[in-house]
N, C-alpha and C positions, 0 to 999 in steps of 0.2 A: 871317494867321501871321504871326508874329513871324520874326525871321532869322533863321536855324538854322547852328548851328556844331557842331564835331566836337571835342573833347578828347583826345590822343593817347593817354592811360589808353584808349579805347577799343578802341584798335586797335593795342596798343605794338610790334608785331612787324613794324607799317611802318617803312620808313623818311622822311625828312622827305618826298622825292618821291612816297611812296605815299600818306602822310596828304593831302596837297596833292588830289593824285587821286582818293582818296574822298569827300573833302568836297568835292570839285564835281560828284562822280558822285551826291551824294546831294543835290545842293540846297541848298549849306550857303556863305553869305557870310563866314564866320570859320573859324578852327583857334586850338585853345590849345596852345600848345606847354609841354614838362616838362625837368628837369633831371635829374628823379630815376630815368628809363628805363635800359636795357642799355647802349643807345649815346648818346653826345651830340648835344647838342641841336643841331638841322642837320645830321646826322651829321658833325659835323667841319667842314664850309664855312663859308666867310667869311659871318657875320649881313649884310652888305651883299648879297651873291650871293642867299642866301634870302628878303631885302625881294622880291628884284627876282622871284624865282619864285614866291612869293606874289601878286606884283603880275599876272603875266603871266596867273597860274590866275583870277585875278579874286577872290581873297579876300585877307582883312584878316588879319592876326595880332595877335588880342584881347590876348593875355596871354603875358607866361612864368613857367611857376610852378617851383619858388616860393622865398619866402622862409622856413623853416621858423622856426619858434619865434621868429617877430618880437617878440613882445610879452616874450620875456626877453632885453632889450636890454644890449648892451654894445658895448663900442669894438669887436671881434670879428664881431660883428654888424653894426655899423655898413660894416663891411671887404665883408662876404658881402651887404648889400643893394646896396652900390656898384658891386661886381663885376656883379651879376644885372643892373642898370639899366643899365650900359656895354651888354651883352649886347641886352638890350631895345629902347633907344634905337637900337641901330645895327641891329638887323634890321627897323625899323618897327613896333612893338610898340606897342598902346594902353597897356599897363601891365606892370604885373608882379601876381605873387599873393601874399596875405601869410595863411601859416596860422599859428595860434596852436600856442602850447606844448600838447604833447597824452599827458604822461607821470605826470597825477596829482599833480604839482608845480603852487604859484601857485592855486589854487583858493578861498582865503579870499576872504570877505565883505570890500573895500576893500585888500585887496591884488590883485586882478586886476585891481580899475579902475585904480590906481595902476600898474601896469605898463604896461596896455595905452596908457594917458593919455603915458607916458613914451615910449614906442616911439612913438607915431602922431606925437606932438610932433617929436621927434627926424627922422621918417621924411619930413615936410612938407618941409622945405628940401632934401631929398635928391631927391625927385619932381621939385619944382620944377626944380632943376641939370637935371635929364635930361627936361626935361617929359613928364612919364610920368604915369599914376595908378596909384594902389595899392590893389587891388584884396582886401580883409578878407574871409576867409571862416570865418565862426565853425563849429565843430565839435559837433553835437550829443552825440557821449559822455562820460558823467558822470566820464571823466578828463579833459575839456579844459578849459581855462585860460580860454576865450573860447566857452561855448557859445549866448552867447543874440545876438541882433543889437541889441537894445534897450542893452546897454550900449554896443554900438560907435555905433550911432549917437547918444546920449546925448553921449558924447567928442569925434566929430565936427564935433556943431554946437556943443562948448563951444570945440575948437579953431578955428574956422571953417576946416575942412579937405574940407567937400565938394567944393570944385573940384578936387581933387588924393587922396581918400581918398573910395572907394563900396564898399558890399557884393558879395558873391558870395551869390546866394540859391542855395544847394544844396537840392533837394528830398528826399532821404535825410536830410540833418543837420537841416533845418527838424520834419520828424518827431520825430527821435528827441530833438528838444530839448522837445519837446511842443508845437510848433503858436505861436500867437500872433499876432502883429501880423506883416506882408511885409515891409514898409516899402520901397514899389516905388520912391518918390522917390530913395531913396537905393541902388539896387540897379542892376551897371552890366552882369552879367551873371549866368543862370540855368543852372544845372547841372540836367539831369533825368538819374535812374535808378531803376528798379525794385527792389521787393525782392517774389518772388511766392511762398515756399516758408510753406506755410499753415501751418505745424506750428511757426514758428520764434518764439519769442518776443523780443519790444522789446528786450530787454535783449541777446540773441542776436545782435543784427543786426549787421553788420559788413561793411566792403569787399568780400568776396568775394560775399556776397550780391546783391550791388549789379548788374541786369542790365539788359537793356533794357524800357522800357516799353511795356506792353500790357494787355491788360485783365483780368487777374488781378494788376493792382499793387494792393499793400497802404498807398504813401504815399500816395494824394491827389495824384499828379504834377499831373493833369490839374484839379483844382480850385485848387490851388498856383497853377498859371501862369495860371488863370483870374484870380485874385483879384487877381494883379500885374498884370493886362493891366488890371482895371478898376479900378485905380489909376495907369493913366497908366503902367505900363512901357512899353517899346520895343525896348530890348535884344536881344540875340540870347538864342535856348533852347539850349544845347549839351549833348550829352550827353556824360556821364563814368559809363561803366561799367568797373568794376572785375574783374567774377565771371570767375575763368578758360576758363569756357563762353561769354563772351561773344569772349575774346581769342582761341578757336579756332575760330571760325567759317569755315567754307569759302566763305562766301557774305555777306560782310557788309555788302557794297553791299545786297541784297536786304533784310537782315533791320532797316539803319538805315531804310531807305526805309519799311518796315511800321513800324516803330515811329513815325518823324515823322506817318506818314499817320493811325496809330492818335489820337496829339495834335491833330491837325490836326479829325481829324472830329469828335471829342469838344466839341473847342472851340468848332467851330461848332454842334455839336447846341447847346451849352450857352446860346450867343449870341443862336440862333433864336426 
């Protein structure tokens, strides 16, 4: 099985130290931190102290999320990006997450590619200056300005930026975008979550429906991960569950272990 990780969104009520404890208890090698939760990142602690705490727990900080609407570039967006990169570098994170505009604007063919190219071109030297990676996460929603990984890969290649900019493959968003190539050699992190409601139409699927992956999953999580592995992917598989039912779990450790165990067992069956 690939290295496992835990996105703070899966247990947003936990403190930073609580997240580290849960990740350690569930066999993870890394965590993903967020700036969009109710409490400040690291609970307001010094980023260097957070780095020390993660290291002491045997965990990598994979990324700090997120630079929102990164492909709507401006001087203000550059300042926002630089500020997050300073935090990420100070805590020893490998990179920062780049989330596209998701409000129904910038969708036009030609327009969205041009906006993406400008943003990635401007981000590359900032990432180099902070010695960080930028992790681009396409969102499969129809109103998102970057649904398709293929468009991001084409521009990353054109900018010769693969050494600084790679993809997050999110199984939920890949499913919503209609599937397609998985680009394992351009992928740095994989997010897994499941949708299990049998009556939910695809266009109705949203973040609150994203639960832990089990045998009822409709998104083909295991198949997507298997395709990435077959293509040479060796990065982390990180649980990112947004559903309130997951956030309210009384024993998240057991349920997360069960979900990871399900994914591992199914991958072993497919490999046999």
